[in-house]
Residue frames relative to the residue before (quaternion, step in Angstrom):
aa qw qx qy qz dx dy dz
M 1.0000 0.0000 0.0000 0.0000 0.00 0.00 0.00
F 0.6636 0.5290 -0.3140 0.4257 3.55 0.78 -1.10
R 0.6845 0.5086 -0.2691 0.4476 3.55 0.86 -1.14
F 0.6204 0.5253 -0.3230 0.4847 3.61 1.08 -0.85
F 0.6497 0.5099 -0.3524 0.4401 3.68 0.86 -0.84
V 0.6597 0.5211 -0.2827 0.4619 3.59 0.88 -1.13
V 0.6635 0.5074 -0.3043 0.4579 3.60 0.71 -0.99
S 0.6367 0.5345 -0.3057 0.4642 3.59 0.99 -1.00
L 0.6157 0.5141 -0.3409 0.4903 3.65 0.98 -0.91
L 0.6979 0.4624 -0.3049 0.4541 3.69 0.49 -0.99
L 0.6695 0.4844 -0.3537 0.4381 3.60 0.72 -0.78
S 0.6177 0.5422 -0.3381 0.4585 3.68 1.07 -0.92
L 0.6620 0.5193 -0.3270 0.4303 3.62 0.90 -0.95
V 0.7619 0.3804 -0.2354 0.4684 3.46 0.46 -1.03
G 0.6929 0.5111 -0.3048 0.4072 3.62 0.87 -0.57
C 0.3529 0.7483 -0.4633 0.3176 3.63 1.19 0.07
S 0.1173 0.8194 -0.5587 0.0522 3.49 -0.68 0.87
H 0.1454 -0.7818 0.6048 0.0430 3.59 -1.28 0.41
Q 0.6165 -0.5929 0.3817 0.3504 3.66 -1.00 0.63
A 0.5552 0.6307 -0.4278 0.3332 3.59 1.11 -0.14
K 0.6865 -0.5264 0.2763 0.4186 3.61 -0.96 0.36
V 0.3650 -0.7348 0.5342 0.2040 3.63 -0.75 1.01
T 0.0806 -0.8040 0.5873 -0.0476 3.47 -0.70 1.29
G 0.7799 0.4233 -0.2317 0.3985 3.38 -1.33 0.39
V 0.2148 -0.7567 0.5986 0.1514 3.63 -1.17 0.38
T 0.4556 -0.7237 0.4576 0.2434 3.47 -0.78 1.12
R 0.1289 -0.8056 0.5757 0.0546 3.68 -0.74 0.90
E 0.3590 -0.6963 0.5806 0.2216 3.65 -1.09 0.65
Y 0.0895 -0.7952 0.5994 0.0195 3.59 -0.09 1.30
P 0.4139 -0.7077 0.5227 0.2339 3.56 -1.08 0.83
F 0.0235 0.7590 -0.6483 0.0553 3.45 -1.26 0.69
S 0.5289 -0.6062 0.5132 0.2990 3.47 -1.41 0.59
E 0.4074 -0.7397 0.5094 0.1652 3.49 -0.79 1.05
E 0.6550 0.5234 -0.2702 0.4733 3.41 1.17 -0.92
L 0.6859 0.4665 -0.2911 0.4767 3.46 1.04 -0.81
L 0.6216 0.5702 -0.3219 0.4301 3.49 1.14 -0.56
R 0.5994 0.5856 -0.2959 0.4585 3.46 1.27 -0.86
E 0.6847 0.5116 -0.2542 0.4525 3.41 1.09 -0.89
A 0.6593 0.5052 -0.2769 0.4831 3.49 1.23 -0.57
Q 0.6469 0.5379 -0.2711 0.4677 3.41 1.34 -0.70
N 0.5926 0.5877 -0.3293 0.4416 3.38 1.20 -0.84
N 0.6725 0.4851 -0.2805 0.4835 3.70 1.03 -0.51
F 0.3289 0.8105 -0.4615 0.1478 3.55 1.21 -0.13
G 0.6842 0.5165 -0.2810 0.4315 3.52 1.06 -0.97
R 0.6148 0.5562 -0.3239 0.4558 3.59 1.22 -0.34
Y 0.5565 0.5913 -0.4144 0.4110 3.66 1.11 -0.46
P 0.5773 -0.6105 0.4203 0.3425 3.47 -1.32 0.30
A 0.6542 -0.5350 0.3921 0.3634 3.49 -1.19 0.73
N 0.5737 -0.5506 0.4802 0.3703 3.54 -1.23 0.75
I 0.2582 -0.7234 0.6219 0.1527 3.37 -1.47 0.56
S 0.5027 -0.6772 0.4487 0.2956 3.64 -0.91 0.84
E 0.6571 -0.5076 0.4131 0.3740 3.36 -1.31 0.45
A 0.6517 0.5775 -0.2866 0.3995 3.42 1.10 -1.00
E 0.6687 0.4681 -0.2771 0.5069 3.56 1.30 -0.53
S 0.5979 0.5182 -0.3750 0.4832 3.58 1.23 0.23
S 0.5306 -0.6194 0.4905 0.3071 3.48 -1.23 0.61
K 0.7804 0.2876 -0.1349 0.5386 3.60 1.22 -0.38
S 0.5229 -0.6194 0.4927 0.3166 3.46 -1.15 0.59
A 0.6168 -0.5291 0.4186 0.4055 3.56 -1.21 0.30
R 0.5809 0.5116 -0.4025 0.4887 3.74 0.97 -0.34
R 0.7352 0.4160 -0.2853 0.4528 3.74 0.72 -0.81
V 0.5910 0.5578 -0.3634 0.4556 3.43 1.23 -0.41
Y 0.6246 0.5303 -0.2765 0.5021 3.53 1.12 -0.77
F 0.6800 0.4382 -0.3221 0.4918 3.54 0.67 -0.95
S 0.6438 0.5412 -0.3410 0.4199 3.77 0.61 -0.86
A 0.7198 0.4444 -0.2583 0.4665 3.45 0.72 -1.22
L 0.6290 0.5507 -0.2817 0.4709 3.63 0.97 -0.71
Y 0.6327 0.5301 -0.2683 0.4966 3.57 0.93 -0.96
Y 0.6931 0.5097 -0.2398 0.4497 3.43 0.80 -1.18
Q 0.6766 0.4727 -0.2662 0.4978 3.56 1.00 -0.77
Y 0.5632 0.6114 -0.3121 0.4599 3.53 1.28 -0.64
L 0.7056 0.4812 -0.1980 0.4810 3.39 1.01 -1.16
T 0.6605 0.4814 -0.3161 0.4817 3.48 1.05 -0.72
L 0.6544 0.4992 -0.3030 0.4804 3.64 0.90 -0.75
G 0.6509 0.4967 -0.3221 0.4752 3.56 1.00 -0.75
N 0.6283 0.5502 -0.3496 0.4246 3.52 1.01 -0.82
H 0.6175 0.5554 -0.2996 0.4695 3.61 1.24 -0.78
L 0.7388 0.4785 -0.1467 0.4513 3.42 1.03 -1.21
D 0.3199 -0.7520 0.4944 0.2962 3.38 1.49 -0.35
M 0.4865 0.5880 -0.4719 0.4414 3.70 0.99 0.82
V 0.3185 -0.7882 0.5137 0.1157 3.51 -0.64 1.33
S 0.5259 -0.6388 0.4688 0.3093 3.49 -1.07 0.88
N 0.2236 -0.7835 0.5568 0.1616 3.57 -1.15 0.82
L 0.3927 0.7377 -0.4457 0.3209 3.39 1.38 0.26
N 0.1290 -0.8236 0.5520 0.0188 3.67 -0.29 1.25
S 0.7996 0.0348 0.0166 0.5993 3.55 1.12 -0.81
C 0.0272 -0.7954 0.6045 0.0346 3.50 -1.16 0.39
P 0.2696 -0.8440 0.4372 0.1547 3.58 0.19 1.37
Q 0.7217 0.4838 -0.2482 0.4284 3.43 1.04 -1.01
F 0.7750 0.1590 -0.0594 0.6088 3.68 1.17 -0.48
H 0.0004 -0.8318 0.5526 -0.0512 3.64 0.77 1.05
H 0.7328 0.4432 -0.2615 0.4452 3.47 0.55 -1.45
D 0.6454 0.5293 -0.3167 0.4505 3.71 0.96 -0.98
K 0.6390 0.5442 -0.3494 0.4165 3.58 0.95 -0.62
I 0.6832 0.4613 -0.2599 0.5028 3.43 0.94 -1.15
E 0.6565 0.5080 -0.3578 0.4278 3.74 0.80 -0.66
T 0.6498 0.5392 -0.3071 0.4390 3.44 1.06 -0.91
E 0.6301 0.5834 -0.2573 0.4432 3.52 1.14 -0.95
S 0.6375 0.5276 -0.3128 0.4663 3.57 1.26 -0.61
F 0.4888 0.6089 -0.4453 0.4383 3.72 1.23 -0.18
I 0.4746 -0.5741 0.5793 0.3309 3.46 -1.42 0.36
V 0.2178 -0.7782 0.5792 0.1073 3.59 -0.78 1.02
P 0.3914 -0.7681 0.4542 0.2249 3.65 -0.32 1.49
Q 0.3159 -0.6491 0.6646 0.1930 3.48 -1.47 0.38
F 0.0885 0.7521 -0.6500 0.0636 3.56 -1.23 0.79
S 0.2000 -0.7381 0.6236 0.1620 3.52 -1.46 0.21
M 0.3384 -0.7444 0.5386 0.2032 3.44 -0.77 0.91
I 0.4625 -0.7203 0.4819 0.1871 3.48 -1.01 1.11
K 0.3751 -0.7608 0.4896 0.2017 3.57 -0.54 1.04
I 0.0079 -0.8010 0.5984 -0.0158 3.42 -0.83 1.06
N 0.5172 -0.6623 0.4283 0.3322 3.71 -1.06 0.37
Q 0.6990 -0.4868 0.3115 0.4212 3.53 -1.07 0.33
N 0.6612 0.5355 -0.3108 0.4236 3.45 0.95 -0.85
E 0.6405 0.5147 -0.3080 0.4795 3.57 1.06 -0.68
K 0.6401 0.4697 -0.3708 0.4818 3.69 1.08 -0.67
E 0.6621 0.5159 -0.3566 0.4103 3.70 0.83 -0.64
L 0.6639 0.5456 -0.2836 0.4256 3.48 1.13 -0.68
S 0.8055 0.3179 -0.0993 0.4902 3.58 1.19 -0.72
P 0.3411 -0.7162 0.5549 0.2507 3.71 -1.02 0.66
Y 0.5888 0.6107 -0.3504 0.3970 3.60 1.33 -0.06
F 0.6427 0.4609 -0.3451 0.5055 3.65 1.18 0.48
P 0.1534 -0.8238 0.5408 0.0726 3.61 0.29 1.32
E 0.5765 0.6028 -0.4058 0.3736 3.77 1.04 -0.24
I 0.4628 0.6730 -0.4383 0.3751 3.52 1.33 0.07
A 0.5434 0.6324 -0.3731 0.4069 3.48 1.39 -0.40
F 0.7254 0.4068 -0.2748 0.4826 3.55 1.10 -0.46
N 0.0974 -0.7885 0.6062 -0.0368 3.59 -1.28 0.72
K 0.7046 -0.4110 0.3231 0.4798 3.55 -1.13 -0.13
K 0.6626 0.5215 -0.3323 0.4226 3.68 0.96 -0.50
F 0.7873 0.0008 0.0033 0.6166 3.36 1.42 -0.71
S 0.0988 -0.8537 0.5101 0.0341 3.54 0.00 1.34
I 0.6665 -0.4559 0.3795 0.4515 3.45 -1.34 -0.09
R 0.6029 0.5267 -0.3937 0.4518 3.59 1.03 -0.17
D 0.5934 0.5419 -0.3504 0.4811 3.54 1.22 -0.61
H 0.5886 0.5836 -0.3076 0.4672 3.52 1.15 -0.89
F 0.6679 0.4934 -0.2907 0.4754 3.53 0.90 -1.04
L 0.6548 0.5133 -0.3070 0.4621 3.69 0.94 -0.72
S 0.6398 0.5029 -0.3382 0.4727 3.53 1.08 -0.78
I 0.6041 0.5267 -0.3808 0.4611 3.66 1.05 -0.67
Q 0.6451 0.5437 -0.3280 0.4251 3.59 0.96 -1.04
D 0.6958 0.4563 -0.3143 0.4569 3.56 0.92 -0.81
E 0.5940 0.4919 -0.3862 0.5060 3.64 0.92 -0.43
I 0.6452 0.4672 -0.4031 0.4504 3.79 0.67 -0.65
S 0.6413 0.5290 -0.3604 0.4230 3.64 0.86 -0.75
V 0.5911 0.5202 -0.3622 0.4988 3.61 1.12 -0.66
L 0.7242 0.4396 -0.3253 0.4200 3.59 0.61 -1.02
C 0.6228 0.5446 -0.3616 0.4298 3.62 0.91 -0.67
E 0.7453 0.3705 -0.2563 0.4915 3.70 1.04 -0.68
E 0.7966 0.3074 -0.1518 0.4979 3.59 0.92 -0.68
G 0.4616 -0.7072 0.4430 0.3011 3.61 1.15 -0.11
V 0.8011 0.1564 -0.0723 0.5731 3.66 1.21 -0.26
S 0.1149 -0.7647 0.6316 0.0561 3.67 -1.21 0.40
D 0.6390 -0.5148 0.3808 0.4263 3.49 -1.28 0.14
N 0.6960 0.4573 -0.3241 0.4488 3.60 0.91 -0.48
Y 0.5133 0.5790 -0.4211 0.4732 3.53 1.28 -0.31
F 0.6649 0.5226 -0.2958 0.4441 3.67 0.91 -1.01
K 0.6171 0.4950 -0.3779 0.4810 3.55 1.06 -0.52
F 0.6276 0.5304 -0.3306 0.4642 3.62 1.03 -0.74
D 0.6709 0.5019 -0.2814 0.4678 3.51 0.92 -0.87
N 0.6477 0.5114 -0.3130 0.4701 3.50 1.09 -0.67
L 0.5853 0.5776 -0.3416 0.4550 3.47 1.08 -0.66
I 0.6723 0.5191 -0.2243 0.4777 3.53 0.96 -1.12
T 0.7818 0.3806 -0.2146 0.4449 3.48 0.76 -1.07
H 0.7964 0.3175 -0.1984 0.4750 3.71 0.93 -0.62
Y 0.8349 0.3106 -0.1423 0.4315 3.57 1.01 -0.79
A 0.4728 0.7293 -0.3971 0.2948 3.51 1.26 -0.37
S 0.7164 0.4053 -0.2041 0.5300 3.52 1.25 -0.66
K 0.6223 0.5451 -0.3515 0.4382 3.68 1.11 -0.12
S 0.3111 -0.7699 0.5285 0.1765 3.44 -0.47 1.31
T 0.5785 0.5848 -0.4264 0.3761 3.65 0.99 -0.49
F 0.6031 0.5632 -0.3258 0.4614 3.55 1.17 -0.78
H 0.7321 0.4936 -0.2133 0.4181 3.55 0.79 -1.17
R 0.7022 0.4424 -0.2555 0.4959 3.53 1.22 -0.57
H 0.6468 0.5164 -0.3782 0.4147 3.69 1.12 -0.23
P 0.6196 -0.6180 0.3631 0.3198 3.58 -1.05 0.80
E 0.5926 0.6311 -0.3038 0.3978 3.44 1.30 -0.92
A 0.4776 0.7019 -0.3808 0.3663 3.59 1.43 -0.62
M 0.6216 0.5657 -0.3271 0.4320 3.48 1.10 -1.17
K 0.7013 0.4704 -0.3021 0.4422 3.56 0.76 -1.06
S 0.6359 0.5522 -0.3383 0.4197 3.60 1.00 -0.75
V 0.7179 0.4189 -0.2833 0.4784 3.65 0.73 -1.03
L 0.5865 0.5760 -0.3768 0.4269 3.66 1.13 -0.29
K 0.6330 0.5361 -0.3119 0.4633 3.49 1.18 -0.41
I 0.6116 0.4778 -0.3209 0.5429 3.52 1.39 0.01
P 0.5157 -0.7432 0.3211 0.2803 3.66 -0.37 1.23
V 0.6143 0.5474 -0.3574 0.4419 3.66 1.10 -0.85
F 0.7001 0.4415 -0.3034 0.4721 3.63 1.04 -0.70
A 0.5789 0.5909 -0.3326 0.4529 3.54 1.13 -0.63
N 0.7506 0.3939 -0.2268 0.4796 3.42 0.87 -0.97
Y 0.5337 0.5718 -0.4103 0.4688 3.46 1.14 -0.43
Y 0.6338 0.5587 -0.2778 0.4572 3.68 0.83 -1.13
L 0.6966 0.4205 -0.2810 0.5089 3.62 0.63 -1.19
L 0.7488 0.4485 -0.3177 0.3705 3.74 0.30 -0.95
K 0.6864 0.4868 -0.2890 0.4565 3.40 1.04 -0.88
M 0.6371 0.5089 -0.3343 0.4727 3.68 1.13 -0.54
F 0.6128 0.5649 -0.3092 0.4579 3.50 1.21 -0.59
Q 0.6424 0.5568 -0.3677 0.3771 3.68 1.05 -0.65
S 0.4392 -0.6651 0.5459 0.2585 3.33 -1.53 0.07
S 0.5026 -0.6484 0.4374 0.3685 3.71 -0.77 0.66
H 0.6136 0.5458 -0.3085 0.4799 3.59 1.32 -0.33
R 0.7844 0.1253 -0.1072 0.5980 3.52 1.29 -0.25
Q 0.1165 -0.8193 0.5602 0.0368 3.51 0.43 1.36
F 0.4936 -0.5995 0.5685 0.2715 3.44 -1.38 0.79
P 0.4463 -0.6301 0.5582 0.3037 3.62 -1.07 0.48
V 0.3314 -0.7539 0.5306 0.2008 3.69 -0.67 0.93
H 0.3548 -0.7413 0.5300 0.2090 3.43 -0.60 1.02
P 0.5912 -0.6122 0.3758 0.3667 3.57 -1.02 1.05
E 0.7061 0.4859 -0.3152 0.4074 3.58 0.84 -0.78
E 0.5792 0.5705 -0.3881 0.4340 3.55 1.20 -0.32
K 0.5754 0.5562 -0.3088 0.5139 3.37 1.30 -0.82
Q 0.6886 0.4992 -0.2782 0.4463 3.62 0.72 -1.09
M 0.6393 0.5052 -0.3485 0.4634 3.73 1.05 -0.69
I 0.6032 0.5418 -0.3335 0.4810 3.57 1.18 -0.56
H 0.6898 0.4853 -0.2750 0.4615 3.62 0.85 -0.92
L 0.6552 0.5532 -0.2976 0.4198 3.58 1.09 -0.91
T 0.7640 0.3651 -0.1696 0.5042 3.47 1.07 -0.98
R 0.3913 -0.7112 0.5057 0.2923 3.61 1.33 -0.17
T 0.4461 0.6525 -0.5117 0.3367 3.64 0.90 0.56
H 0.1693 0.8011 -0.5662 0.0949 3.75 0.54 0.86
W 0.5483 0.5536 -0.4186 0.4665 3.50 1.26 -0.34
F 0.5720 0.5646 -0.3996 0.4408 3.77 1.02 -0.41
E 0.6594 0.5260 -0.2722 0.4630 3.38 0.82 -1.29
S 0.6873 0.4604 -0.3100 0.4686 3.71 0.85 -0.89
Y 0.6131 0.5504 -0.3411 0.4525 3.65 0.95 -0.76
V 0.6898 0.4663 -0.3335 0.4421 3.61 0.75 -0.92
A 0.5638 0.6048 -0.3439 0.4449 3.69 1.09 -1.00
K 0.7670 0.4022 -0.2107 0.4533 3.54 0.61 -1.25
A 0.6381 0.5023 -0.3275 0.4830 3.62 1.03 -0.68
Q 0.6252 0.5473 -0.3519 0.4309 3.60 0.97 -0.57
S 0.6198 0.5186 -0.3195 0.4948 3.52 1.11 -0.94
L 0.6682 0.5164 -0.3059 0.4397 3.50 0.70 -1.01
R 0.6237 0.5492 -0.3097 0.4620 3.60 0.78 -0.95
E 0.6795 0.5312 -0.2718 0.4268 3.44 0.90 -1.10
K 0.6299 0.5506 -0.2930 0.4629 3.51 1.07 -0.95
M 0.6788 0.5400 -0.2582 0.4253 3.40 1.00 -1.10
I 0.6288 0.5081 -0.3203 0.4939 3.57 1.09 -0.83
R 0.6480 0.5286 -0.3186 0.4463 3.54 0.85 -1.02
T 0.6276 0.5640 -0.2851 0.4548 3.65 0.89 -0.88
K 0.7315 0.4251 -0.2383 0.4770 3.56 0.91 -0.98
M 0.5985 0.5350 -0.3842 0.4560 3.53 1.27 -0.46
V 0.6102 0.5278 -0.3488 0.4769 3.56 1.06 -0.89
Q 0.6590 0.5507 -0.3117 0.4066 3.58 0.76 -0.90
R 0.6608 0.5050 -0.2767 0.4814 3.57 1.06 -0.85
């Protein structure tokens, strides 16, 4: 019965749809189930969820600002310039987000064998058929939809997470929750970009990335990514020494 309940929650979360243009391609990002269980076991220690009323921005604005900042960050790395000249639905948020310093980073090259052996390299999700540049363009498509319509299919997944699952401990304690949140671009991008960073050059955390964690009560996700990034960096350093 418990398993049926959890599976139903997950299907409802990822199955939410809207008539807006569907953008992006869902990728399967690897992660460590052992490390995830450790983060989720601490779920009760995380701060209680804060309501949208306590936030200076609505869930829609939080989603757009976080996604747009991630888009600018990834574009900076790929040397791909944003073609977003105007954004009627989020004009102020666009200007505000552009005022933040966009970090620069470089992804460490690893061979295929290293990718296959480790759950700490989410870039394994990309290949010749769907590259990280294609991922960038899919984000660009969704931002265009958000700017014109104010919502997108992926935003409704985010809103559904806040509305129906943020307060359900059964969701947050289940391993499948990780797969579910990674189907929402702001979480997938957070995971990718934070894993790519170096502890010697930390990315600034955008306020709306923090807010998206608070609104959804996914502090376990934030904790997982921080620990996974540290372990990834240690693995890379060890292999460099061995070489």
